[in-house]
C-alpha positions, 0 to 999 in steps of 0.5 A: 883074256878077260873071259878066258877062264870065267866059265871054270871060275864060275863053276868053282863058285857054284861048287862052293855054294853047293858044298856049303849048303850040303855041309851045313845040313849033313856035316856030321853025317858026311864025316861018319860015312867017310871016316877011315883013319887008316886011309893011305891016301888021307895019311899021305895028304895029312903029311905032305898036302901042304907042301905044293901050296907053300912052294907056289907062295915061295916061287911067287915071292922069289919072282916078285923080288926080282921084278920089284920096280919101286923107285925109292931104294929104301922101300925097295930094299925093305921089301926085298928083305921082307920077301926073302924072310917070308920065303925063307920061313915058308921053305923052312916050314916046308922042309921041316914038315916034309922031313918030320912026316917022312921020319914019322915024328908025331909026338911033340917031344920028338918034334922038339928034339928034331928041331933042337938037333937039326933046326940050324941045318934046316934053317941054313939050307932054306936060307941058302936055297932062297939066296941061290934061287934069287941070284939065278933068277936075277942073273938069267931070267929077269925078263921071265920074272917081270912077265910073271908079275901078275901071277906073283901078285895074285899068289902073294895076296891070296896066300897072305889074306887066306892064311891070316884069316884061317889061322886067326879063326882057328885060334878063336873058333875052338871046333873039335875035330871029328877024330877027337870026339870022345863019343859019336857026336858028343862035342860036335858043333855046327861050323857057324857056332864058335866055341871060344878060345880052346885047344881044338882048331878044326875050323877052318882047314889050313890044308884045304886053303893051301890046296887051293893055293895052286889056282894061280899056277895056270898063269905061268903057262900063258905062252902055251895057249888056252888048252894048256892053261885050262888043263893046268887049271883043271889039275889045280882044282882036282888037287884042291878037291883031293886035299880037302877030301883027304882031310875029311877021310882021316877025321882031321876036318869036317866037310864045312871046315875044308869048304870054308878053308877053300872059300877064303882062299878062292875069294882073294884069288878071284878078286885079285885075278880080276884086278890085275887082269884089268890092269894088264888089259889097260896097259 
């Protein structure tokens, strides 16, 4: 198992290095060439591209909540509650995001009005779904949850570290999005030069980070053989590239934004994949 996916992983590493070099040199030119704010594909990615990555994280939290094996009951139940809360918040955001996009609610006033009218419905729907899913898994599939602990741990660490890093950088980096430039190149800044705490938050890309959250998905298919796992891994990489490209096309991000958002999501995956694969081989 140690070398099962090493070739694909190193291909991703080389790809990220190449994209990083290209983005550092031709970042603005790439956006100029690719920009198409009316692209149906780019608009669809903007509306729904985050949801699959959120679903992966929610599923991992549910699985780990069934398979917790901490002996001290207080710590075990505290972790149960924390996992339930995180899964509920992620599902609530995914539902809200999906409905708001479907209804084409773009202005902050419309979003606030929707949240005021339907916020409790969305919240209780998310709470009910998480609770029912946990009870069903606990009753009918505890063995499955235990077998997928490696997937759960990797996905949770990947999500927590990458999104924390991305959201903190967004808040302090202050890079203006391509589609928000007042004139071509006016407020453009290289990705490696922070602009301070302002309202702009182009760098790095949260969509791209969530796109790469599908990388651990192949671990759910270990019983299906190597070919199926490689196929799922390839689909996950293609999805991440599609999401990242879509963000550049609509001008929401530069190529360096999606590159860095992907990088800080792939790195935790590789680290914890190695750690938990080594642990599994020892056991």
